[in-house]
C-alpha angles and dihedrals in degrees: 000000000000114000101188122055119208121240112282117263111247113228115226111271095220138029090243091056088051089050090052090054091048091050090048092051091050089053092045090052091053092051091049093050096046092046098208141075113282139192116244092255090051090049091052090052092046092052087057093198120136092224097051113084133165094271092056092043091053092052093047094046094048096046105035110099091212094062133066141181122252125175094340092312136090129245142162124276090221088071086071098052117143109278088206089071120090116267090240091056093050092046089056090046092053093047095044095048089052095041095207136083113271126216108256094238091049092049090050089052091051089054089049089054090051101043103020096229120129116286090231089064092059093043088060092045094050092048089057093047096052095047097075094040091217098122103003138022133200124237118207090345095291116052120082122212131168117251091229088073088067123088110271108229100176089121129056106210118081095232091052092048089052090050093048090052096045092244129144127212091254090057093065119007098067087061101045094097093050090048090051093048093054094038095239105213137152091228091060112052091182088067089059090051091049092048095050092047093047095052090041095198137086114285123198113252096237092041089059091050092046092054091055090046092047092055096048116007094174094056097041118111114176099211092043091050095049092045093053091044092053100039107031114018099076087230121137124225112222122210092247091067097262134115129224129193128238093259094054091043090056091047092052091058089067086072093054096089091054092048090049090060093056118115112241119237118272091236093055092047091047092052092050090047092048090051092050118099126189111285118263111203111217125198089254091050091049091050089053091051092047090050090054090053094046093049093055125088090203139052111290122216122220091222090059091047089051092051097042098044103030103016091233114149134176087270091066117099095232097040099118093047093046093048090054089049090056093046093048093047095049095041090061094049114098093209093071135034127227111225099184138287109016094333126122133171136181112274111266098028099103108106112260095232090066094069100065145039109261114246091242088068096050115119111222116234095206122151120216124198135186127236091279092051096253114149114249127202093041115195114230133205112254090252088066095060120112134214099023094303089139086069097038093059090059093060108115088228089059093051124081142168110303087015110065140112120265110290109266123232110279112266108231090204106037123174116270094226131054134178119226133190121208111226121208099251093045091051089059093060105025098249136130129197116242091220089079091065128073118259109274095018085117117033113264092223141096107029092242122036129193112212138174120232120198104212132195114284093036091285122149130212132192103225123189122210118201111195090191100051088034093226141122115220133193108054099105097109093052094042090054090058091058112092094207112093097199133010103026110152135205138170120240117206121197109225096172138345092286105016124083135179123217118214110192122178100173090257128142140205105251095213092053102034114117121184122229092250092051090048089056091051091051092049088053089051088049090059091050092046091054095044097043096033092235116195123234086254090056093048092049092050090053092050096044092050085065090057103054092168093052140270132239118244094244091050092049092047090050094052094043088055092054087058096040133347105258134167121251091236091055091053090046090048094052091048090052101043103050124072092215092069114073137164122241123178093339094310129099121236135188116232109196091191090069095053091102091059089066121175119018102241091201088071095061092092089059096052110122113244 
């Protein structure tokens, strides 16, 4: 007869606390059955319960004293039991912490994890131990349970049996009538289900057995009763030594969402963080990441891959380093393409139009000659420019795709805002030249970036940035909603590496604004220029005759480009090499009286060879 009773088990004070224990036991069972450390997402899948998701699993794993983090995964503390202790002692410890029978092969594996000896050794040992039923018994030929979970019937009187089994009157007698009503009996598992559902609260394991014994001592068989209770009743054994019925178990799951929102203790988080080492991306891990990208119809973010595959979030100590590991690994894999920041797409899914400069932006390389065969529209060296044109051509508004200065070194601390002007030919196709933006405003790598633009009216646009063609693509729909044909301005604010906000106030750049009527006149001139093969010199004369009081260089360049795509240096050269073009008060004017003077011979030394 036992002489020392263990401390009484304290019942959970609230239903939510009971639900937390139930969730913990579901998670513990999954870890026992898988037999290896798991990530929280893997635990949630292993539990295979519709109400257990990764959020709940993370809370349980981080707060349950019987679980611990190891190398970014979660495992059981019993796998670190003292190897100096006898195997029998550690077997009992494993079973009692779990509170449920364990499949013999799983228990052997747990012993292997503790002691390091082959699992087969412990399978043989456990088979010997369960045969005599002295310390352990076998359920259905595969589950091991300790015999001290069975009702001890060494005594005959009820009060002595209660004492021997560490039970109090209140553990059993309030439930005798319910047990009698449902006919609680080991030969009828449905009676156990009915009893547990009727009482609707946790019942101590031995109290349940005592009630069945109390109703029919002659029929009661301890092993038979426990076997039926475990296998067939639908009841669930909690780790505190109590049983709950299916109805209560289902009710407890309604508390799972609340538990999942709990903040884990600082100590638990600290331990998990301390155990975490920087991520090492294996070939298998990379293949899994690539598969995730290839399976998606949309852009996939490395941060999501990190969370979904490795359960690493910004709260983790090594997050930044691990995120870069994922980005680096994927960016070097030919099966996917890195499109900037954390973004990856399957190879071949970038729109084809992003890879080239649209034909509308091409600059013709035509040569025009006079009747004697002399080349017209001569290109000068910058030193031959007049009236400060050598400075004017460097203005970002004068530059354009296929006609810009060498790309400057990337600014590591670029401004967060930039002003852009929409030129006529870009408005037609929804593009913008990168030369209008400060160096570093868009990342210099990779070659092609995918970005998100937040547009007026809460609209969104997927905008592509090609660092090789030096163009932005994807703004056509928004551009078409703008009533200004040339010169509309907006401010672009960089919110993150690949997210930008457009602020448009219906303003325009005065030097580049062209009215609708003037656009129509220039398009008419465009037709004539194509038909009559007008030179740049001819086009400029036609335009400048419209501006008798003079025209600024940027305005002239803008209008010339509506008629025909022309470089800024060609326009500056023509202005500088003909006597009929002169500068007056900062503006350029056309003087028809000087037409006869023709080409300025002093500029010959500046003609580009």
